[in-house]
C-alpha positions as CSV (number, residue, x, y, z in Angstrom):
1,M,0.0,0.1,0.0
2,D,1.3,3.5,-1.0
3,I,1.1,5.3,2.4
4,V,1.4,9.0,2.1
5,D,1.2,11.5,5.3
6,A,-0.7,14.7,4.4
7,Q,0.9,16.8,7.1
8,V,4.5,16.7,8.9
9,H,6.5,19.7,10.0
10,F,9.4,17.5,8.9
11,N,12.2,20.3,9.7
12,R,11.5,19.5,13.3
13,F,13.2,16.1,13.0
14,G,16.5,18.1,13.0
15,T,18.1,16.2,10.0
16,L,16.8,14.9,6.6
17,E,18.5,11.8,7.4
18,A,16.7,11.3,10.9
19,G,13.4,11.8,9.3
20,I,13.8,9.6,6.6
21,A,14.8,6.8,8.8
22,A,11.6,7.5,11.0
23,M,9.5,7.4,7.8
24,D,11.0,4.1,6.8
25,A,10.6,2.6,10.4
26,V,6.9,3.5,10.3
27,G,6.1,2.5,6.8
28,V,5.5,5.9,5.3
29,N,6.2,6.2,1.6
30,A,5.9,10.0,1.1
31,L,4.8,13.0,2.9
32,L,3.6,16.5,2.4
33,Y,6.2,18.8,4.1
34,D,4.9,21.7,5.9
35,E,7.9,23.8,7.1
36,Y,7.3,25.6,10.5
37,W,10.1,26.7,12.7
38,S,8.3,28.7,15.2
39,F,6.0,31.8,15.7
40,D,7.4,35.4,15.8
41,E,6.2,37.9,18.4
42,Q,3.3,38.9,16.1
43,S,2.4,35.2,15.8
44,R,3.6,34.8,12.2
45,I,4.9,31.5,11.2
46,L,8.6,31.4,10.6
47,P,10.8,31.3,8.5
48,G,10.3,34.5,6.5
49,Y,10.8,38.2,6.6
50,E,8.8,41.3,6.6
51,L,8.1,43.4,3.5
52,P,8.3,47.3,3.2
53,N,4.4,47.3,3.4
54,G,4.2,45.3,6.6
55,A,3.4,42.0,5.1
56,F,5.3,38.9,5.8
57,R,6.9,36.9,3.0
58,H,7.2,33.0,4.1
59,V,10.0,31.1,2.8
60,F,10.4,27.3,2.6
61,P,14.2,26.6,2.1
62,L,14.3,23.2,4.0
63,A,11.1,21.8,2.3
64,E,12.5,22.9,-1.1
65,A,15.8,21.2,-0.4
66,A,14.2,18.1,0.8
67,A,11.8,17.9,-2.4
68,L,14.7,18.4,-4.8
69,Q,16.8,15.8,-3.2
70,H,14.2,13.2,-2.8
71,P,11.2,14.0,-5.1
72,E,9.8,10.4,-4.5
73,R,9.5,11.0,-0.8
74,F,8.6,14.6,-0.4
75,A,6.0,17.3,-1.8
76,Y,5.4,20.5,0.1
77,L,2.9,23.2,0.7
78,V,3.4,27.1,1.3
79,R,1.6,30.0,2.8
80,F,1.4,33.5,1.7
81,D,0.4,36.7,3.6
82,R,-2.8,38.1,2.0
83,H,-1.2,41.7,2.1
84,D,1.7,40.5,0.1
85,P,1.9,42.9,-2.9
86,E,2.7,39.9,-5.1
87,L,0.1,37.7,-3.8
88,E,-1.0,36.7,-7.3
89,T,2.2,36.2,-8.8
90,L,3.4,34.1,-5.9
91,I,0.3,31.8,-6.1
92,S,0.5,31.5,-9.8
93,T,3.9,29.9,-9.6
94,I,2.9,27.2,-7.1
95,R,2.0,24.7,-10.0
96,T,5.3,25.6,-11.9
97,M,7.8,24.6,-9.2
98,P,8.7,20.9,-8.5
99,Q,6.9,19.2,-5.8
100,R,5.2,22.5,-4.6
101,K,1.6,21.2,-4.5
102,A,-0.6,23.4,-2.6
103,L,-1.4,26.6,-0.4
104,R,-2.2,26.6,3.5
105,V,-4.3,29.3,5.1
106,V,-3.9,29.7,8.9
107,P,-5.9,32.5,10.4
108,W,-4.7,31.3,13.7
109,T,-5.4,34.3,15.8
110,P,-8.8,35.6,17.0
111,E,-8.5,38.5,14.8
112,G,-7.3,36.5,11.9
113,F,-10.6,34.4,12.2
114,E,-12.8,37.3,12.5
115,Q,-11.0,38.7,9.2
116,F,-11.5,35.4,7.6
117,A,-15.1,35.4,8.3
118,Q,-15.4,38.8,6.6
119,G,-13.9,37.7,3.4
120,A,-10.4,39.0,3.9
121,D,-8.9,35.9,2.1
122,D,-11.0,36.4,-1.0
123,P,-7.9,37.3,-3.1
124,V,-6.2,34.3,-2.0
125,F,-9.0,31.9,-3.0
126,A,-9.6,33.9,-6.1
127,A,-6.0,33.4,-7.2
128,A,-6.0,29.8,-6.1
129,Q,-9.3,29.1,-8.3
130,K,-7.5,31.0,-11.3
131,Y,-4.4,28.8,-11.1
132,G,-5.9,25.5,-10.0
133,V,-4.0,25.5,-6.5
134,P,-5.5,23.3,-3.7
135,V,-5.9,25.2,-0.4
136,F,-5.6,23.7,3.0
137,V,-7.5,25.6,5.7
138,L,-7.0,25.6,9.4
139,L,-10.5,26.4,11.1
140,P,-10.8,24.4,14.2
141,G,-14.4,24.5,15.4
142,R,-15.1,27.1,12.9
143,T,-15.7,25.2,9.7
144,R,-19.0,27.0,9.1
145,L,-16.9,30.1,8.2
146,L,-15.9,28.3,5.0
147,H,-19.4,28.3,3.4
148,R,-19.1,31.9,2.0
149,Y,-15.7,30.8,0.2
150,L,-17.3,27.6,-1.1
151,H,-20.1,29.5,-2.8
152,R,-17.8,32.2,-4.1
153,F,-15.0,29.9,-5.2
154,P,-16.6,26.5,-6.1
155,D,-13.6,25.2,-8.1
156,V,-11.0,25.5,-5.7
157,P,-10.1,22.0,-4.1
158,I,-10.2,22.8,-0.3
159,I,-8.9,20.6,2.3
160,V,-10.1,21.1,5.8
161,D,-7.2,20.7,8.4
162,H,-7.3,18.6,11.6
163,C,-10.6,16.8,11.4
164,G,-12.2,20.6,11.4
165,V,-12.8,20.4,15.0
166,T,-11.0,21.8,18.4
167,L,-8.7,19.1,19.5
168,L,-9.5,18.8,23.1
169,P,-8.6,15.5,24.7
170,G,-11.4,12.9,25.3
171,R,-14.0,15.1,23.5
172,L,-15.6,12.0,21.9
173,H,-16.4,10.7,25.4
174,D,-18.6,13.7,26.2
175,D,-19.9,14.5,22.8
176,Q,-20.0,11.8,20.3
177,L,-19.8,14.0,17.4
178,S,-17.6,16.6,19.1
179,G,-18.3,19.4,16.5
180,F,-18.4,17.0,13.6
181,V,-21.9,18.0,12.8
182,D,-20.6,21.3,11.2
183,V,-17.7,19.3,9.5
184,L,-20.1,16.6,8.1
185,A,-22.3,19.5,6.5
186,L,-19.2,20.2,4.3
187,A,-19.4,17.0,2.5
188,Q,-22.2,18.7,0.2
189,Y,-19.5,20.2,-1.5
190,P,-17.7,18.1,-4.0
191,N,-14.5,20.1,-3.9
192,V,-14.1,19.8,0.0
193,S,-11.9,17.1,1.3
194,L,-11.0,16.4,5.1
195,K,-7.7,15.8,6.5
196,W,-7.9,13.2,9.2
197,T,-5.1,14.5,11.5
198,H,-4.5,14.6,15.2
199,A,-7.8,12.5,15.6
200,P,-6.3,10.4,18.3
201,R,-6.3,13.3,20.7
202,L,-10.0,13.3,20.7
203,S,-10.2,9.6,22.0
204,S,-11.4,9.0,25.5
205,G,-9.2,5.8,25.5
206,A,-5.9,4.2,24.4
207,Y,-4.7,2.8,21.2
208,P,-6.5,1.7,18.8
209,Y,-8.9,4.3,19.6
210,P,-12.2,2.7,18.8
211,D,-14.4,5.8,19.4
212,V,-12.2,7.7,16.9
213,L,-12.4,4.9,14.4
214,E,-16.4,4.9,14.9
215,T,-16.3,8.7,14.0
216,L,-13.9,7.9,11.0
217,L,-16.3,5.5,9.5
218,R,-19.1,8.2,9.8
219,V,-16.8,10.7,8.0
220,V,-16.0,8.5,5.3
221,E,-19.7,7.4,5.0
222,A,-20.4,11.3,4.4
223,F,-17.4,12.3,2.3
224,G,-16.4,9.0,0.6
225,P,-12.9,7.7,1.0
226,Q,-11.5,9.6,-1.9
227,R,-12.2,12.8,0.1
228,V,-10.6,11.9,3.3
229,M,-6.9,12.0,3.8
230,W,-4.7,10.7,6.6
231,G,-2.0,12.9,8.2
232,S,0.0,12.5,11.4
233,D,1.4,16.0,12.1
234,H,3.8,13.6,14.1
235,T,6.2,16.3,15.3
236,Q,3.3,18.1,16.9
237,S,1.3,15.0,18.1
238,S,4.1,12.9,19.4
239,D,3.3,14.1,23.1
240,H,0.1,12.2,22.9
241,H,0.7,9.1,20.4
242,S,3.5,7.8,18.2
243,W,3.6,8.1,14.6
244,A,3.0,4.6,14.2
245,E,0.0,4.6,16.3
246,S,-1.6,7.3,14.3
247,L,-1.4,5.2,11.2
248,Y,-1.8,1.6,12.4
249,Y,-5.3,2.1,13.9
250,I,-6.6,2.8,10.4
251,R,-4.2,0.6,8.6
252,D,-4.8,-2.6,10.5
253,T,-8.6,-2.2,11.2
254,P,-11.0,-4.7,9.8
255,Q,-13.7,-2.1,9.8
256,L,-12.4,-0.5,6.6
257,S,-11.9,-2.3,3.2
258,N,-8.5,-2.3,1.8
259,D,-9.7,-0.2,-1.1
260,D,-11.0,2.5,1.6
261,K,-7.6,2.2,3.3
262,G,-5.9,3.0,0.2
263,W,-7.5,6.1,-0.5
264,I,-7.5,7.3,3.1
265,L,-3.7,6.4,3.5
266,G,-2.4,7.8,0.3
267,Q,-4.4,8.0,-2.9
268,S,-6.7,10.8,-1.7
269,V,-4.0,13.2,-1.2
270,R,-2.3,12.2,-4.2
271,T,-5.5,12.6,-6.3
272,V,-6.3,16.1,-4.9
273,L,-2.9,17.4,-5.0
274,Q,-2.2,16.0,-8.6
275,W,0.8,14.1,-7.0
276,P,1.3,11.0,-8.9
277,A,3.1,8.1,-7.2
278,P,6.6,7.5,-8.7
279,Q,6.9,4.7,-11.2
280,P,8.5,1.5,-10.1
281,L,12.0,0.6,-11.7
282,S,11.5,-2.0,-14.5
283,A,13.4,-5.1,-14.3
284,E,15.6,-3.9,-17.1
285,S,16.6,-0.6,-15.2
């Protein structure tokens, strides 16, 4: 099975070699690299630099290097400030660069969420639609804010980050859907996919997280396996569960068919991002 992790802040492994060794140990064939060093004093994601107009220009040196050295193992996403004077140009180049596959929108702060709700990211989505760029969106517990964008930009492939809910431990024990009602409502839009990341945090129990798996089955029923993609966000979730645990409770369950697992664990992210699996070497090679 081609297993592709839809989100890892891979630079936090320390070295490329250490990260690849961890991938091999767990059984991850490829991953989507989201370069994140830390936040600055204004809650802006590093690395990057401030432009003369006050916008922040994000850069992705380690993700680019990894993807160039190991294109069969890595693709990466990018993020851009909506106030960047070259926003449309930057978005227009995403599809032209090797292994650069998508854009991520992270409102993050209360002010950012309010601005997102008022349509401040319309220019981002407009350019993404114009140039055919998929957009990941982080809206924990606020997925209802997406509807205005989905109506205005129906051709943008949108991926909802981190299950779309607030990731509080054990929430499924107290509230079986734990905010998934709003998430499931997004299944009506054929251009929306859900990234199944950090889900074990919601469990009231230990591995293999039967309550989380029950909710995943409900999500798959609503979206179809073709629009659900697994991600570990391992470097941010390792305080709660291992990389292997985040994968194996899905890979090894008898409650999903092998075909469904194939979509969730790799084929979905490859299809949405137009990221084909590498061709196997022929016997003559």
